[in-house]
C-alpha positions as CSV (number, residue, x, y, z in Angstrom):
1,X,11.3,19.9,21.1
2,X,13.1,16.6,21.3
3,X,13.6,14.7,24.4
4,X,16.5,12.5,25.6
5,X,19.3,12.1,23.2
6,X,17.3,13.0,20.1
7,X,18.1,16.2,18.3
8,X,15.4,18.8,17.7
9,X,12.9,17.8,15.1
10,X,14.0,14.1,15.1
11,X,10.7,12.8,16.1
12,X,8.8,14.8,13.5
13,X,11.3,13.6,10.8
14,X,10.7,9.9,11.9
15,X,6.9,10.5,11.7
16,X,7.1,12.1,8.3
17,X,9.4,9.3,7.0
18,X,6.9,6.7,8.2
19,X,4.0,8.5,6.5
20,X,6.0,8.9,3.3
21,X,6.9,5.1,3.3
22,X,3.3,4.1,3.7
23,X,2.1,6.5,1.0
24,X,4.8,5.1,-1.4
25,X,3.6,1.6,-0.6
26,X,0.0,2.4,-1.3
27,X,0.8,4.4,-4.5
28,X,2.8,1.4,-5.8
29,X,-0.3,-0.7,-5.7
30,X,-2.5,1.7,-7.6
31,X,-3.4,1.1,-11.2
32,X,-2.3,4.0,-13.4
33,X,-5.1,6.4,-14.4
34,X,-6.5,5.7,-17.8
35,X,-5.0,2.1,-18.0
36,X,-7.1,-0.2,-20.0
37,X,-8.9,-3.1,-18.2
38,X,-8.1,-6.6,-19.3
39,X,-10.9,-8.8,-20.6
40,X,-9.3,-11.9,-19.1
41,X,-7.5,-12.4,-15.8
42,X,-3.7,-11.9,-16.0
43,X,-3.2,-15.0,-13.7
44,X,-5.9,-17.6,-14.5
45,X,-7.1,-16.3,-17.9
46,X,-10.8,-16.5,-16.8
47,X,-13.0,-13.7,-18.3
48,X,-13.4,-10.6,-16.1
49,X,-17.1,-9.6,-15.9
50,X,-18.0,-6.3,-17.6
51,X,-19.5,-4.8,-14.3
52,X,-16.1,-5.4,-12.6
53,X,-14.2,-3.7,-15.5
54,X,-16.6,-0.8,-15.3
55,X,-16.3,-0.4,-11.6
56,X,-12.5,-0.8,-11.5
57,X,-10.9,0.8,-14.6
58,X,-7.5,-0.8,-15.3
59,X,-8.4,-4.0,-13.5
60,X,-6.0,-6.9,-14.3
61,X,-7.3,-9.8,-12.1
62,X,-10.6,-11.6,-11.6
63,X,-12.2,-11.4,-8.2
64,X,-10.9,-14.8,-7.0
65,X,-7.3,-14.0,-8.0
66,X,-7.4,-10.5,-6.5
67,X,-8.9,-11.9,-3.3
68,X,-6.1,-14.5,-3.1
69,X,-3.4,-11.8,-3.7
70,X,-4.9,-9.5,-1.1
71,X,-4.9,-12.4,1.5
72,X,-1.2,-13.1,0.8
73,X,-0.1,-9.5,1.4
74,X,0.9,-8.7,4.9
75,X,-0.6,-5.6,6.5
76,X,1.7,-2.7,7.4
77,X,3.2,-3.0,10.8
78,X,1.6,0.2,12.0
79,X,4.6,1.3,14.0
80,X,7.5,3.7,13.3
81,X,10.0,1.1,12.0
82,X,12.7,3.7,11.6
83,X,12.9,4.6,15.2
84,X,14.6,2.8,18.1
85,X,12.6,1.2,20.9
86,X,13.3,4.2,23.1
87,X,11.9,6.8,20.8
88,X,8.6,5.0,20.0
89,X,5.6,7.3,20.4
90,X,3.2,6.2,23.1
């Protein structure tokens, strides 16, 4: 059931599209399964400790560089960006 000017199923389509966008964003950040860990950081060339490589298979960055990269990334908006203001779920 859609309300207002929206056609039937439009709200569910918007929700599904937002969920699919977020899943795609998260999957793009994952390291492929079975990828080899680097012994030295890809950015600063410092050695990556063995416990980190064992805990995170496929790791490419040292803890410092990964922390800096995580701090630079903006969190997802958490709203349905595809919808107009009038169709936001409340």
